[in-house]
FIDRENRO-202175 format. One record per residue (C-alpha): residue number from 1; x, y, z. Coordinates in steps of 0.2 Angstrom, whole numbers. Example, Ala and Ser with C-alpha at 12.3 -4.5 7.8 and 13.67 -1.06 7.14 Angstrom:
  torgu      X      Y      Z
      1     62    -22     39
      2     68     -5     36
//
This chain:
  torgu      X      Y      Z
      1   -121    -85     65
      2   -116    -67     63
      3   -117    -56     48
      4    -98    -59     45
      5    -99    -78     46
      6   -104    -85     29
      7   -104   -102     22
      8    -92   -104      8
      9    -95   -113     -8
     10    -83   -119    -22
     11    -89   -104    -32
     12    -87    -90    -20
     13    -80    -74    -28
     14    -63    -67    -23
     15    -63    -54     -9
     16    -60    -36    -15
     17    -46    -27     -6
     18    -58    -16      3
     19    -68    -31     10
     20    -51    -39     15
     21    -47    -23     24
     22    -63    -23     33
     23    -63    -41     38
     24    -45    -41     43
     25    -37    -24     46
     26    -21    -33     52
     27    -17    -39     35
     28    -13    -22     30
     29      0    -19     44
     30     16    -12     38
     31     26    -14     54
     32     26    -25     69
     33     16    -20     85
     34     28     -9     96
     35     26    -20    111
     36     33    -36    102
     37     50    -43    106
     38     65    -36     96
     39     68    -54     91
     40     51    -55     82
     41     52    -56     63
     42     38    -46     55
     43     31    -54     39
     44     20    -42     29
     45      4    -50     25
     46      1    -38     11
     47     18    -44      2
     48     12    -62      5
     49     -5    -58     -3
     50      4    -50    -18
     51     16    -65    -20
     52      1    -78    -20
     53     -8    -67    -32
     54      7    -68    -44
     55      6    -87    -42
     56    -12    -87    -47
     57    -21    -87    -30
     58    -35    -75    -24
     59    -41    -72     -7
     60    -59    -79     -4
     61    -61    -77     15
     62    -53    -67     29
     63    -55    -67     48
     64    -47    -59     62
     65    -46    -63     81
     66    -54    -51     93
     67    -42    -50    108
     68    -46    -42    125
     69    -33    -29    122
     70    -39    -22    105
     71    -25    -19     93
     72    -33    -22     76
     73    -17    -20     66
     74     -8    -33     76
     75    -21    -46     79
     76    -20    -64     73
     77    -28    -66     56
     78    -32    -80     43
     79    -34    -78     25
     80    -40    -92     14
     81    -34    -93     -4
     82    -40   -102    -20
     83    -33   -103    -37
     84    -40    -90    -49
     85    -42   -104    -62
     86    -43   -122    -55
     87    -34   -135    -66
     88    -36   -149    -54
     89    -53   -159    -57
     90    -59   -166    -40
     91    -77   -171    -38
     92    -81   -165    -20
     93    -66   -154    -15
     94    -59   -137    -19
     95    -41   -135    -16
     96    -36   -120     -5
//
């Protein structure tokens, strides 16, 4: 297990913007990679994060793939979200 791999619990804190940027630089991309097809539709992860934050969700984990051709601002990435205040009562699950 590397230093960036952690075990997540139901009580993990939200990721600050600086840590999200460190774990997933592609999440802050403002334009598509120049080598993608013109038919590709760029979706700003930052705008999605802001929309989910407005709906009460916060990022708790972020990872990014490390491809052979290193383009950190266009790599595949995954961000996990949880509700800021959980209103659903489940015994052994945390909705994400």
